[in-house]
N, C-alpha and C positions, 0 to 999 in steps of 0.2 A: 397108028394115029388114033387118039381117043379124045373125048371131050376134055376141055381143059379144067373144069371144076371137079374136084374129087371129094370135097367135104365142106361142111359149114358148121359154125357154132353160133348159138343164140345165147347171149349173156343174160343171166337172170339174177334177181336178188333173193327171191323166195322160191327155192327149188320145188318144194311140195306143191305150192300153188301153181307154178309154171307147168310142172309135169302133169298135174291134173287137168289143166287147161288143154294142153296139146293132146293128151290121151283122149279127152272127151271130143274135141273138135275133129280129130282125124280117125278116131275109132281104133287106135293102136295101143300097144303096150310098149313103153320105153324100157330099156335094159340098162342097168348100171354098168359103166365101164370101169373095170377094176385096174389097178396098177397105174393110174393116171395121177398127176400132181394135184389136180382140182377135182371136185365133185362133178361128174358128168353122167348124163343119161342119154343114151343113143336111141334115135329113131330106127325101126326095123330097116335092115339093108339086105339086099339081094345081089351078091357079087355077079357081075356080068349083066345085071338088069339095067333098065333105062333110068337115067337120072343119077343124082348124087345123094348120099346119105349125110347125116349130121347129128348133132347132139345139143342138148341144153347144157350149159356150163356155168358154174358159179365160181367166180374169182373174187376173193376179198378185195375191196378197193376199186374194182372195175364196175363201172355203172352200166345199168341196162337202159334200154330206150335210146332215142336219138340215133337210130340205125346201127346199134351195136351188134351187128351180125359180122362174123369173120368168115371170109371165103378162103378156102385152101385150093391152090393149084397143084395138080399132079406134076412130078418131076422125076427124072431118073435118079437124081442125086440133088436133094434140096440144098445141100451146101454150095453146089456150084451156082445155082440161081441166086442164092443170098449174096454171094460174092459179086455176081454180076450186077445186082441191084445197088450195092455199095459203090461199084465202079462207074455207075451211071446216074448219080445224083441222088439215089435213094439212101437208106441206112438199114443196118441190121438191128432190129429190136431184140431178137433172141436168136443166137446162133444155132446151127443145127445140133439137135439133141435127140437122143434115142427115146422113143415112146414104147419100148418093149416090143410085144408082139405085133404092134400096130405100125412099126417102121420108124421113121424119123421125121422130124418137123423143124421148121425154122419160121420166124416172123420177120417180116421186112416192112418198112414204110416207104411208100412210093414218093415221087416228087411233089405230089399234091397233098401229102399228109395222111393218106389212106393206109391203114395197116392191112396187109394180106398175109395169108399163111401159105407155106410151101410144105409139101408132103411127098415123101418117097418111101418106097418099101425097100 
């Protein structure tokens, strides 16, 4: 058993400005995530450490602000939970897709209109 949250993403419009802000506020250096569909800069992560890591993400056409933070839940196989969401009144926004060395992810929308992410290795 583990904590349910595995990852978060903070949507931004100006990556340079946002990166400078978070690096200054928390005294850390963010690292570019290569091989991802969108520009992402990750907060430092310690596998097995306390808490979840995450990244700033810039997605064209996806606004920032108004609580545009995406929380990812850990799953053994995110495709299974995506199908369960669809079968229980939610919908699949993005079906399970490989994210290379980072495993797989899917996006679902709950019955209240909230989007959440699913992640599996």
